[in-house]
N, C-alpha and C positions, 0 to 999 in steps of 0.2 A: 301639473294642471289641476286646478281646483275644480270641484264639481259644484254646479249651481242648480238650485232648485228652480224649476220652471213649470209652466202650466202643462207641458207635455208629459210631465212625470206625475201629475195628479190623477189619482184613480177615482176620485169622487167619494171615497170612503175616508172619513176624517181619521179614524183610528189607524188605518193602514198608512195614510199620508203622513201622519205625525211620526209614526215609527220609521218610515222611510227617511224623513227629514233628519231624525236622530242618527241613523246609520250614515247618511251623507255628511253630517256634521262631524262624526267621529273620523271619517276618512279625511275630511278637510283639516281637522286638527292635526292629524299625522302629517299631512302635507305642509302645514304651517310650521310644525316642529322641524321638519326636514330643512325648510328654507332658512330656519334660524339656527341650524346646526345642532338641533336637539332631536333629530329623527331617531337615533338609536335609543335614546332614553324613553321616548314616547311610544316606541314600537310595542314593548311588552304590555303597557297599559291599554293601548288601542286594540291589540289582538285579543286580549282577555275580554274587553268590552264587546268586541265583535262576535267572539265565540259565544258569550253568554246571551247577548242581545239577539243575535240571529236565531238562536234556539227559541227564545220567547216570541219573537216576531213571527217566525214561521208557524209556530204552534197556534198563535192567534189567527193568522191568515187561514190556516187549515181548518180551524173550528168554524170560521165564517163560510168556508167553502162547503163543508159538510152540512152546515145548517141550511144553506141555500141549495143544496144538492147540485153543486157545480159539476157539470158533466166531464170535465177534464181533470178532475181532482187527482187521480192516480199519477198522471204525467207531471202535474204541477208539483206534487209531493216529491217526485223523483228529482226534479230540478232543485228543490230545497235540500234534499239529502246530498246531492252532488256538491252543492255549495258548502254545506256544513262540513263535508269531507275536506274540501280545499282549505277552509278556515282551520280545521283540526290539524291538517298537515303543516300549515304555517305556524301554528302554536307549537307543534312538535319540533319543527325545524328550529324555531327560536329557542326552545329548551335545550336542544342538542348543540347548536352552533353559536348561540348567542345572537345578539342583534347585529346584523350586517346591512350595508347599503343595498345589497342585492335583495335582501328580504324585505326591506322597506319598499323597494320598487315592486316586488311581487305583490305585496299587500295592495299597493295603489292600483296596479293593473288587474290582478286577478279578482280583487274584491270590488273595487270601484267600478271598473268596466262591466263586470258581470251584473252588479246590482242595477245600474242604469239600464242596461239592455233588458234585464228581467222585468223591471218595472214597466218599461215602454212596450214590451211585447207580450208579456204574460199577465202581469198584475192588472193591467187595464181591462183585460178580458174578464178576469175574475170580478172586478168591481162593476163592470157593465152587467154581468150576469146577476150579481147581488141586487143591483138597482132594478133590474127587470122583474125581480121577485117581490119587490116591495110595493 
């Protein structure tokens, strides 16, 4: 299942929205590779990108939260830390076991599903708070 960017994913913060779009594109690239029989080859590249980019994206988001004195910053940061741990586990599993179809599936469900849920439930609250401070 490919992920589609839609208005219910928009936070209203251009920086955050553009980064979210890049994360969704990376997951969709992996799905495309899988459908073309290239999933195993694309997995290592995609997981590395996700590992690096989520760290950058979360740091950017957290800076915005601190600057706007977001009241739920601590909980939001914990969500980010949990997600980074899942991505790190996937990278570690890839290093130990190599690319497998089960790991491709795990990337799609654990990362794609989490990201969309997080955007819709948590990041929109952050963006609304930031907008209220402007």
